C-alpha positions in Angstrom: 90.2 136.5 -71.2 91.8 140.3 -71.4 93.0 141.4 -67.9 94.3 144.6 -66.9 96.1 144.5 -63.4 96.9 147.8 -61.8 99.6 147.2 -59.6 101.5 144.3 -61.6 105.1 144.7 -60.7 104.1 144.4 -57.2 104.4 140.8 -55.5 100.6 139.7 -55.8 100.6 141.0 -59.2 103.6 139.3 -60.7 102.8 136.6 -59.4 98.9 136.7 -60.6 100.2 138.2 -63.9 102.9 134.9 -64.3 99.3 132.7 -63.0 97.0 134.4 -65.9 99.8 134.0 -68.8 100.0 130.0 -68.0 96.3 129.8 -68.3 96.5 131.3 -71.6 95.4 134.7 -70.9 96.4 138.1 -72.1 97.5 140.9 -69.7 97.9 144.4 -69.8 100.3 145.6 -66.9 100.1 148.9 -65.8 102.7 149.9 -62.4 104.1 153.4 -61.7 107.7 151.3 -59.8 107.3 153.5 -57.5 110.0 153.7 -54.9 107.9 154.9 -51.6 108.2 151.7 -49.8 110.6 149.7 -51.3 113.1 150.0 -54.6 112.5 149.9 -57.8 115.3 147.7 -59.1 113.8 145.0 -56.7 110.3 145.0 -58.3 111.7 145.0 -61.7 113.8 142.3 -61.2 110.8 140.4 -59.6 108.5 141.2 -63.4 111.7 140.0 -65.0 112.3 136.4 -63.3 108.4 135.7 -62.6 107.2 137.3 -66.1 110.2 137.6 -68.5 109.2 138.7 -72.0 106.5 136.6 -72.3 104.4 137.8 -75.5 100.9 138.1 -74.2 101.9 140.7 -71.1 102.1 143.8 -72.0 104.0 146.5 -69.3 102.9 150.3 -69.2 105.1 152.0 -66.4 102.5 154.9 -65.5 100.6 156.3 -62.9 96.5 155.7 -62.1 96.2 159.0 -61.3 96.8 159.8 -64.9 93.8 160.1 -66.4 94.8 160.6 -69.9 97.0 157.3 -70.4 94.3 155.2 -68.9 91.5 156.6 -71.4 94.2 155.6 -73.8 94.6 152.1 -72.4 90.8 151.3 -72.4 90.6 153.1 -76.0 93.4 150.5 -77.0 91.9 147.7 -75.3 88.8 146.3 -74.3 89.2 144.1 -71.0 87.1 141.3 -69.8 88.1 142.0 -65.9 89.9 144.9 -64.4 92.1 143.8 -61.4 92.8 146.6 -59.4 96.2 146.2 -57.1 97.8 149.3 -57.3 98.6 150.8 -53.5 101.1 152.2 -51.4 101.3 149.3 -49.0 102.4 149.2 -45.4 100.4 150.8 -42.5 103.5 152.0 -40.6 105.5 153.6 -43.7 101.6 155.6 -44.2 101.8 157.3 -40.7 104.3 159.5 -42.6 103.4 159.7 -45.8 99.3 160.5 -45.7 99.0 162.8 -48.3 101.0 160.2 -50.8 98.6 157.5 -49.5 95.7 159.7 -50.0 96.5 160.2 -53.3 97.2 156.9 -54.9 94.9 154.3 -52.7 91.9 156.7 -53.0 92.2 159.4 -56.0 94.2 156.8 -57.8 91.0 154.4 -57.1 88.6 157.4 -58.4 90.8 157.9 -61.5 90.6 154.5 -62.7 86.6 153.7 -61.8 86.3 157.3 -63.8 87.7 155.7 -67.0 86.4 152.5 -66.6 83.1 154.4 -66.9 84.0 156.5 -69.9 85.4 153.3 -71.5 82.6 151.1 -70.3 84.7 148.5 -68.8 82.4 147.4 -65.8 84.1 144.3 -64.3 87.0 145.2 -61.2 88.4 142.9 -58.9 89.5 145.5 -55.9 92.8 144.5 -54.0 90.9 145.2 -50.1 93.0 145.0 -46.9 92.6 143.1 -43.8 94.1 146.6 -42.1 90.4 148.4 -42.4 89.5 146.2 -39.7 89.1 147.1 -35.7 91.0 144.4 -34.6 88.8 144.3 -31.0 86.2 142.2 -33.1 88.1 138.7 -34.0 87.3 136.9 -36.1 87.2 139.9 -38.8 84.0 139.6 -40.9 83.1 141.1 -44.1 79.7 142.0 -42.2 81.0 144.6 -40.0 80.3 147.5 -39.4 82.3 149.0 -36.7 85.7 149.1 -39.2 88.3 151.9 -37.7 91.6 151.4 -39.4 94.6 152.2 -36.8 96.4 154.0 -39.8 96.0 155.8 -42.7 97.2 153.1 -45.1 93.4 151.0 -43.9 91.8 154.6 -43.9 92.9 154.8 -47.6 92.0 151.3 -48.4 88.6 151.3 -46.7 87.8 154.5 -48.6 88.4 153.1 -52.0 86.1 150.4 -51.4 83.1 152.9 -50.8 83.8 154.4 -54.2 83.5 150.8 -55.9 80.7 150.5 -53.9 79.5 153.7 -55.3 80.2 152.6 -58.9 78.4 149.4 -58.4 75.2 151.1 -57.5 74.9 154.5 -59.8 76.9 153.1 -62.9 76.3 149.1 -62.6 79.7 147.9 -62.1 80.5 144.6 -61.1 83.0 144.9 -58.1 84.2 142.5 -55.9 86.0 143.3 -53.1 88.7 140.5 -51.8 90.6 141.6 -48.2 94.1 140.0 -48.4 95.3 139.3 -44.8 99.0 139.4 -44.7 100.2 137.4 -48.0 103.9 136.5 -47.8 106.2 133.9 -50.5 108.8 134.2 -52.8 109.7 137.4 -54.2 107.5 138.6 -51.5 107.8 142.9 -50.2 110.8 143.4 -48.1 109.5 145.8 -46.0 107.3 142.6 -44.6 107.1 140.7 -41.7 108.2 137.8 -43.3 110.5 138.7 -45.3 112.5 140.7 -42.6 111.8 137.9 -40.3 114.0 135.3 -42.8 116.4 138.0 -43.3 117.8 138.0 -39.8 117.8 134.3 -38.7 119.3 133.7 -42.0 121.9 136.5 -41.3 121.9 135.2 -37.4 120.6 138.5 -36.4 118.2 139.3 -33.5 114.8 140.3 -34.5 112.2 142.3 -32.5 109.0 141.4 -31.6 106.1 142.8 -29.6 104.0 140.6 -27.2 100.7 139.1 -27.9 101.0 139.8 -31.8 99.0 136.8 -34.0 98.9 136.8 -38.3 96.8 135.3 -40.4 99.6 134.6 -43.0 98.1 133.5 -46.4 100.7 132.2 -48.4 100.8 133.7 -52.1 99.7 130.8 -53.8 95.9 130.8 -52.2 95.5 134.0 -53.1 96.2 133.6 -56.7 94.2 130.9 -56.8 91.3 133.0 -54.8 91.9 135.9 -57.0 91.6 132.9 -60.2 88.3 131.7 -59.1 86.6 135.0 -58.2 87.4 135.6 -62.0 85.7 133.1 -63.5 82.4 132.7 -61.0 78.9 134.8 -60.9 78.6 136.7 -57.8 76.1 139.4 -57.1 77.1 143.2 -58.6 78.8 143.9 -55.3 80.6 141.7 -52.7 83.2 142.0 -50.1 85.3 138.4 -49.3 87.6 137.8 -46.9 91.2 135.9 -48.4 92.8 134.8 -45.6 93.7 131.5 -43.8 91.6 131.8 -41.1 94.2 130.5 -38.8 95.8 133.5 -37.4 99.0 132.5 -35.2 101.8 134.0 -33.0 104.6 136.0 -34.3 106.8 133.9 -32.2 105.9 131.2 -33.6 105.7 131.9 -37.2 109.5 132.9 -36.5 110.2 129.5 -35.2 108.8 127.8 -38.0 111.0 130.1 -40.5 114.2 129.3 -38.4 113.8 125.3 -37.6 113.4 125.6 -41.3 116.8 127.3 -41.5 118.5 125.0 -39.0 118.8 127.5 -36.4 117.4 128.9 -33.0 115.6 132.2 -33.5 117.1 135.5 -31.6 114.1 137.2 -30.5 113.6 139.8 -27.8 110.7 141.7 -26.7 109.9 145.8 -27.7 107.3 147.8 -27.2 104.5 148.0 -30.1 104.8 150.8 -32.5 102.0 153.3 -33.0 99.6 151.6 -35.8 100.2 148.0 -35.0 97.2 145.9 -35.0 97.4 143.2 -32.0 95.8 140.4 -34.5 94.5 140.2 -37.7 92.1 137.0 -38.3 90.0 135.9 -41.0 86.6 135.2 -41.2 86.7 132.6 -44.9 83.0 131.3 -44.6 82.3 133.7 -47.3 85.4 132.6 -49.9 84.3 128.9 -48.8 80.8 129.1 -50.4 80.5 131.9 -53.0 84.3 131.4 -54.4 84.4 127.0 -53.2 88.2 128.6 -52.2 90.1 127.1 -49.4 93.6 128.0 -48.0 96.1 124.9 -48.7 99.4 126.3 -47.5 99.8 126.3 -44.1 102.3 128.5 -42.2 105.0 125.7 -41.5 105.4 125.1 -45.2 104.8 128.5 -46.0 107.5 129.4 -43.9 109.4 126.8 -45.2 109.2 127.4 -48.3 110.2 131.5 -47.8 113.3 130.5 -46.0 114.6 127.9 -48.9 114.2 130.4 -51.9 116.0 133.1 -50.0 118.5 130.7 -49.1 118.9 130.2 -52.6 118.4 134.0 -53.8 120.4 135.6 -50.8 123.5 136.0 -52.9 121.8 138.8 -55.0 118.1 139.6 -53.1 119.4 140.0 -49.5 121.6 142.9 -51.0 118.8 144.6 -51.9 
């Protein structure tokens, strides 16, 4: 199978590329290596470690808003599947960069869809987000209609979903939206809470946490499993599927799991919840179980332990990112 992955140097993209290469697929990886949220150098180091110089991967540096570049990519190769992961992440950062998030997450998706239409490439897996949900309604169900994102990031991801739906309806695209829930693990994003918590624990620093905050932490291996199953099954022309554990835990419990793995006691102080911070993320994963025959396997206790153990080994050069 030949696959195009946009955002392939990102956390999920790099892990997915490595997985697809191990099963014999050919991968074209497109990424702009943006440093808006975290460093370009870290992305390149992650890609080097997870993918290396594998002969079945082609790495292209460029933007999904570059229509001429996309046309060249689709002219050179015919793809069985396009996996669209490229986006600016992090709701908190989006509060100060709404324009950039709209340009990349929304317009970039439209630019990709248009290029696919011109090329006749019509199978797309789109990386959705739990940030599109209204956290007053739990668990989050794919059929929910009262979707009120709390930050520009969530708005941009929801708008991109609608463009994907329209292309499916108007141009006979096969589109699956996978809404990811708080993905974490080795080589994860340094801007995300799991990494920040782990850093503070390993450095003996105090962690500031809002009270009554729960997250549906989902380990990276489970997410990769969900994507791969989506690639290999027959689904309706447009489908939306949550990928999460379906078991949110309090942030304090998650921190305690990492502290226990590190052999220390966590230092936690209360803070006021910042603007745009969701109270809870909670995936209803019944559809994923039914349509994909997918089941998350890594409990938070094990995932937290793996993250801490990996960082302890790598911290000499990674914690100085």
